[in-house]
Structure formats: C-alpha cells, structure tokens
C-alpha positions in Angstrom: 54.0 23.4 36.1 54.1 27.0 34.9 52.3 27.8 31.7 53.6 30.7 29.7 51.2 32.3 27.1 53.4 33.9 24.4 52.2 36.6 22.1 51.7 35.9 18.4 54.6 38.2 17.4 57.6 35.8 17.1 60.4 38.3 17.9 58.6 39.5 21.0 57.9 36.0 22.1 61.5 35.0 21.9 62.6 38.1 23.9 60.1 37.3 26.7 61.1 33.7 26.8 64.8 34.6 27.0 64.1 37.0 29.9 62.2 34.3 31.7 65.0 31.8 31.3 67.8 34.1 32.5 69.6 32.6 35.5 68.7 33.9 38.9 72.1 35.4 39.3 71.6 37.9 36.5 67.8 38.6 36.5 65.4 40.6 38.5 65.3 39.4 42.1 63.4 40.0 45.2 64.4 43.3 46.9 65.9 44.7 43.7 63.1 44.5 41.2 64.7 47.0 38.8 68.3 45.6 38.9 69.6 43.3 36.3 72.7 42.2 38.2 72.8 40.7 41.6 75.2 42.5 44.0 75.7 39.4 46.0 76.9 37.6 42.9 79.2 40.4 41.8 80.7 40.5 45.3 82.2 44.0 44.8 84.8 44.8 47.5 87.3 47.6 48.0 90.5 47.5 50.0 93.3 49.8 51.1 96.7 48.3 51.1 97.1 46.5 54.4 100.8 47.5 54.6 99.8 51.0 55.4 97.4 50.0 58.3 94.7 52.5 57.3 97.2 55.4 57.2 97.5 57.6 54.2 100.8 59.4 53.7 100.7 62.5 51.5 104.5 62.6 51.4 104.6 59.2 49.7 102.0 60.3 47.1 103.7 63.6 46.3 107.2 62.2 46.1 106.3 59.5 43.6 104.0 61.4 41.2 106.4 60.9 38.4 107.1 57.3 39.3 104.1 55.7 41.0 105.6 52.2 40.5 108.1 53.1 43.3 105.4 52.3 45.9 102.9 49.5 46.3 99.4 50.1 44.9 97.2 51.9 47.5 93.8 50.7 46.5 92.3 47.6 45.0 88.8 46.6 43.9 87.7 43.0 43.3 84.5 41.6 41.7 83.0 38.7 39.8 81.9 39.3 36.2 78.1 38.7 35.9 78.2 38.4 32.2 80.6 37.9 29.3 82.3 41.1 28.0 80.5 43.2 30.6 81.7 46.8 31.0 82.9 47.7 34.5 83.0 51.3 35.6 84.3 52.3 39.0 83.5 55.9 40.1 85.5 57.2 43.1 83.6 60.3 44.5 85.4 63.5 45.2 86.7 64.1 48.7 88.8 66.6 50.5 91.9 65.0 48.9 90.8 63.8 45.5 88.8 64.8 42.4 86.1 62.4 41.0 88.0 59.5 39.4 86.6 57.1 36.9 88.1 53.7 36.1 86.8 51.5 33.3 87.6 48.0 32.1 86.0 45.1 30.1 85.3 41.9 32.0 85.7 39.1 29.4 84.3 36.0 31.2 81.2 35.6 33.3 82.0 34.0 36.7 85.6 35.1 36.6 87.0 37.1 39.5 88.9 40.3 38.7 91.1 42.6 40.7 92.1 46.1 39.7 94.1 48.9 41.2 92.6 52.3 40.4 94.7 55.4 40.8 93.0 58.4 42.3 93.2 61.9 40.8 94.7 63.6 43.8 94.3 67.2 44.8 98.1 67.7 45.1 97.9 71.3 46.2 95.7 70.2 49.2 98.0 67.3 50.1 101.0 69.7 50.3 99.2 71.8 52.9 98.1 69.1 55.3 99.8 69.9 58.6 97.4 68.2 60.9 96.2 64.5 60.8 92.6 64.2 59.5 90.1 61.5 58.7 89.0 61.0 55.1 86.4 58.8 53.4 86.7 57.4 49.9 83.5 56.2 48.2 83.7 53.7 45.4 80.6 53.0 43.2 80.5 49.9 40.9 78.6 50.1 37.6 78.2 47.1 35.3 76.9 48.0 31.8 75.9 51.4 33.1 73.9 49.9 35.9 74.8 50.8 39.5 75.5 47.5 41.3 77.1 48.4 44.7 78.7 51.1 46.7 81.6 50.7 49.2 83.3 53.2 51.5 86.9 53.3 52.9 87.7 55.3 56.0 91.3 56.3 56.4 93.5 58.5 58.6 95.5 61.0 56.5 98.8 61.9 58.1 100.6 65.3 57.8 102.9 66.2 55.0 105.9 66.2 57.4 105.3 62.6 58.4 107.8 60.4 56.6 107.4 56.6 56.9 110.8 55.0 57.5 109.6 51.4 57.5 106.3 49.6 57.7 105.8 46.1 59.0 103.1 43.7 57.7 103.0 40.0 58.3 106.4 40.2 60.1 108.1 41.6 57.0 109.4 45.2 57.0 109.2 47.4 53.9 111.8 50.2 53.8 110.8 53.7 52.9 113.9 55.7 54.1 114.6 56.6 50.5 111.7 59.1 51.0 114.1 61.4 52.9 115.2 62.5 49.4 111.7 64.0 48.8 112.4 66.6 51.6 115.6 67.7 49.8 114.4 70.6 47.7 117.0 72.2 45.4 114.2 74.1 43.7 113.1 76.1 46.7 113.0 79.8 45.7 114.6 80.9 49.0 117.9 79.3 47.9 118.5 81.9 45.2 118.8 84.6 47.9 120.8 82.3 50.2 123.4 81.8 47.5 123.8 85.6 47.2 124.2 85.8 51.0 126.8 83.1 50.9 128.9 85.0 48.4 128.4 88.2 50.4 129.8 86.5 53.6 133.2 86.2 51.9 134.1 82.6 52.5 134.2 82.1 48.7 134.0 84.4 45.7 132.0 82.0 43.5 130.0 78.8 43.6 131.2 76.8 40.7 130.3 73.2 41.5 132.9 70.8 40.2 134.6 73.2 37.8 137.6 74.0 39.9 138.7 70.8 41.7 138.3 69.0 45.0 139.6 71.9 47.2 137.2 74.3 45.6 134.4 71.8 46.4 135.3 71.7 50.0 135.5 75.5 50.2 132.0 75.8 48.7 130.7 73.3 51.3 132.5 75.3 54.0 130.8 78.5 52.7 127.4 76.8 53.1 128.5 75.7 56.6 129.5 79.2 57.5 126.1 80.5 56.3 124.3 77.9 58.5 126.4 79.0 61.5 125.6 82.7 60.9 121.9 81.8 60.5 122.1 80.2 64.0 120.6 76.8 63.1 120.4 74.9 66.4 119.7 71.3 67.2 116.1 70.5 68.0 114.4 67.1 67.8 110.7 66.9 67.0 110.7 63.5 65.4 107.7 62.0 67.2 104.2 61.9 65.6 100.7 60.9 66.7 100.6 58.0 64.2 98.5 55.3 65.9 99.8 52.4 63.9 102.0 50.0 66.0 103.5 48.7 62.7 104.7 52.0 61.4 108.2 53.5 62.1 107.7 57.2 61.1 109.5 60.5 61.7 108.5 64.1 61.4 110.8 65.9 59.0 111.0 69.6 58.7 111.0 71.1 55.2 113.8 73.5 53.9 111.8 76.6 54.7 110.9 75.4 58.1 114.6 74.9 59.0 115.4 78.3 57.5 112.6 80.1 59.4 112.7 78.4 62.7 116.5 77.9 62.7 116.0 74.5 64.3 116.9 71.1 62.9 117.6 67.5 64.0 120.1 65.3 62.1 117.8 64.5 59.2 116.4 68.1 59.0 119.9 69.5 58.8 121.0 67.0 56.2 117.9 68.0 54.1 118.8 71.7 54.5 122.4 71.3 53.5 121.7 68.8 50.7 119.2 71.2 49.1 121.8 74.0 48.8 124.6 71.7 47.7 122.3 70.3 44.9 121.5 73.8 43.8 125.2 74.7 43.3 125.8 71.5 41.3 127.3 69.2 44.0 126.3 65.6 44.7 125.2 65.1 48.3 124.5 61.8 50.0 122.5 61.2 53.2 123.9 58.3 55.3 121.2 56.8 57.5 122.2 54.6 60.5 120.0 53.4 63.4 118.9 56.6 65.2 121.1 58.9 63.2 121.8 60.5 59.8 124.7 62.5 58.6 125.7 64.1 55.3 128.2 63.2 52.6 129.3 64.9 49.4 131.4 63.8 46.5 134.5 66.0 45.9 134.5 64.9 42.2 131.7 64.6 39.7 132.6 60.9 39.0 131.8 60.0 42.6 135.2 58.5 43.4 136.0 60.5 46.6 133.5 61.4 49.3 133.7 63.7 52.4 131.4 63.6 55.4 129.8 66.3 57.4 128.1 66.1 60.8 125.5 68.8 60.3 124.3 68.9 63.9 127.6 70.5 65.0 126.3 73.8 63.8 124.5 73.9 67.1 127.7 73.9 69.1 128.2 77.6 68.7 125.4 80.2 68.2 126.8 83.1 66.1 123.7 85.3 66.4 123.8 84.9 70.1 127.5 85.9 70.1 126.7 88.9 68.0 124.1 90.1 70.5 126.7 89.9 73.3 129.1 92.4 71.6 129.8 95.6 73.6 129.6 99.1 72.2 133.0 98.8 70.6 132.0 95.5 68.8 134.1 93.3 71.1 133.3 90.1 73.0 133.4 90.0 76.7 135.9 87.6 78.4 132.9 85.4 79.4 131.6 85.2 75.8 135.1 84.6 74.5 135.6 81.7 76.9 132.6 79.9 75.4 134.3 79.6 72.1 137.9 79.4 73.3 138.1 75.6 72.8 137.6 76.1 69.0 140.5 78.6 68.8 144.3 78.3 69.2 146.0 80.2 72.0 147.7 82.4 69.4 144.4 83.4 67.8 142.8 84.0 71.2 145.7 86.4 72.1 145.5 88.1 68.7 141.8 88.8 69.4 142.5 90.1 72.9 145.2 92.3 71.5 142.7 93.8 68.9 144.5 92.2 65.9 141.4 90.2 64.9 137.9 91.5 64.2 134.8 89.7 65.4 134.1 88.6 61.8 137.6 87.2 61.5 137.2 85.4 64.8 133.9 83.9 63.6 135.5 82.6 60.4 138.3 80.9 62.5 135.7 79.3 64.8 133.7 78.1 61.8 136.8 76.5 60.2 137.5 74.7 63.5 134.0 73.4 63.7 134.0 72.4 60.0 137.1 70.3 60.5 135.5 68.6 63.5 132.3 68.0 61.6 134.3 66.5 58.7 135.9 63.8 60.8 133.1 63.3 63.4 131.4 60.4 61.5 134.5 59.0 59.8 135.0 56.0 62.1 131.4 54.9 62.1 131.3 55.3 58.3 134.3 53.2 57.8 132.9 50.5 60.2 129.6 50.4 58.3 130.7 50.8 54.7 129.8 47.2 53.9 126.3 47.8 55.3 125.9 50.9 53.2 127.0 49.0 50.1 124.3 46.3 50.9 121.3 47.4 48.9 119.1 44.9 50.8 119.9 46.6 54.1 117.1 48.5 55.8 119.0 49.6 58.9 121.8 51.3 56.9 121.1 53.4 53.9 123.3 55.4 51.5 120.9 57.9 49.8 122.5 59.4 46.8 120.1 62.3 46.1 121.0 62.8 42.4 120.4 59.1 41.7 117.2 59.0 43.7 115.8 62.0 41.7 114.9 59.5 39.0 112.3 58.0 41.3 111.7 60.6 44.0 110.7 64.2 43.4 111.0 67.1 45.9 107.9 67.8 47.9 107.5 71.5 47.1 
C-alpha cells in the first residue's frame, strides 16, 4: 500500500493526485522521464506508397502540380491518439528536394487510430533539373500538443526527370501512367516561337492559321512542320532504357522538346512529343496513339474532332536533308550516288527534270518531303483501324489515345 501525503493547499493537492492517477500510457515512464506521451502507445509510422516501390518520379510530381488528385498519395502517416482532442503536428524536414513542411490536425478521440497523407512542399526548380538518379531521405517528426513524440525516416531513390512511368504493378494489379506522355509535350517552350518563323521562311506555307482555313490548310500546316523536321535532320535514335531497379516498374526515358531539337535524335515517343508541341502552339489538336512497343501521332483536321489524320513521325529519319546538303558539289548539285539514295521517293519524271537542271535542290527536297509525308500519313492507318475499339476502351492499358488538349486539364507540361 502506497501512502500519499498531500499538501494542505486543496488545488495543489488535486493537481498532484491527478498526475499520480494518470494511466501509464500517458504519464512519465521509465526511459523518458520528461515525456508526457508514450511513443510505443502513439505508434507513429510513416510510409511511402508501395505502388512506387521506393522510387520517386519527379515527372509525376511536376506534371500534376495543378491536379494532385490525378495520382495516388505518395506519403502517409499513421498514429494512435494518446488523448482526446490532442493536437498533432508533423514536421517534414527540408531535403535536397523539399522545403520544411508542416502538417497539423486535431485528433478527437483517445485510442483512435488515424491516417493522414501530408503533401510535401517540393523544390520544383530542383526536380526539373534532376538528370541522374539520386538517393534522398525524408525525415518526419511527430509532435503531440507541442511535445516531440517520435521521429521516422524514409529512404527513397529519386529517378531522373526524363524517366516516365508507363505502368506500375502492385499486388498483381497494374496502374497505368501512359497519360504522363502529355507532360513532355510543351507548347510553351520558348524555342517554338523561332521555329514558327523558320517554318514560314521555308516556304511550304505562307501562314500558320490553325483551323481558320479548313482541312486542307490544316494538312498543309502539318506538312510544313514535317518539312521543318526533315530540314532539321531529326533521326531515329532509341534510348528508352533506364537504370530503374524496380522489377514492378515499366518505365521509359523520354527526351524533352529542346533535347530533340538540339540532338536531332528521337524515338517514336520523342518525335510525337516534338511534333505535338509545335502543333499545339499553332492551335491544332494533336493526339498520341500508344500501342505495345510503339507510338504514333494523330491530329484532327477540324476543331470539332470529327476527322483525324495520322503521322508516323519516325519516317523523318528515312532521309537526312542536312547530309544531302553537305554532299552538294560546287555548283549546288547532287552527285548521281546521292541522287540514287532518294530516287525511290521521286517519280522518274522528277528525277529526269532534276538531271536536266530544271529543278533546284530546294525544289527536289520539297518533292521528297511530300512523298515521305504521304507515306507517313498512311503508314499506321491499318493498325489504327484494327485497334480502334481498343483505343476507344478507356479501361485499356495496352492501347491509349492521348488527346493532348483534353489531358491539359489534368497534366501540365514539364518545363
């Protein structure tokens, strides 16, 4: 039996007796003499969404800044309330990728378990510049009624900004992220303004008017962009692989608009991104069609989306115009050997006209570009018609029809 000698002051006596009678879960305990709340009772835990398998994707964060509900919550914290109406404060320390973030909530009922999903204050400018995978640690500190209760750390692997998750598998269920392709389409890129001037200067069209002048004018504008890409010398080059260690992640390296422009290299997705960025800028409505192991471009010839044309963008690599230009002789003419390389894209009559000096090299290039454009316009028509039902199925992961204008409501350009 324990005897308690109380002071004569009644208020002080009541306070001391209440402190003595506090339950063991909420009073001073061995090993934490100055703590009011027992960490083992609070059971504070932090988790990173298991879907992402400890991989952090900057592309996903940046693309959905205006619509974070587009993706699952990345982080969660769980704890048990140690007292009624206790005040929870979670402090996430600053790291290379985020600023100090404070999350606060009221926990109404003692003994009740609560789960929250704090959103970090990201350093967006840093995320945009990540071109090498790197490790990052996030530290979460739990406070109850201003008392520090526990600290947890999460160690993640941050991927590069070019790495785009296509689909992620968790518990034998795949989650599709191919809509993220739209984030690499960047109609706001400042380089496009100069490109539009260059397109007009090339002479394929006299103006870029969007849908103002009918379907034929739309096709002519797309051809003018096509002709520009040929003159730029954009060649096919696949660098889709990444070092992502997750066996449950289907990811792809995607080049940004300026990378395609500067390196003059692109795979099917990169080229679609490049073309779609320019078409969006001039007011057209591009679509990226995604099939297993391939992607190709579509564009509506009317603003009401009733008629669509296709374009196999990788065909720009079939002829290298800058290389042809370097092979001109002192008189600005192609050798027979160089002419043979492009002869299959010209009629016999046009070939003879060039040999007779009745066509300039620039006129010859335009004819070759037209021929390639016609081939690129029908190249994917059969597979498109075969898979139209799959594209129309919104539940399909394997086949996707990505209307960039419509996706802009959920997905922002990574710029």
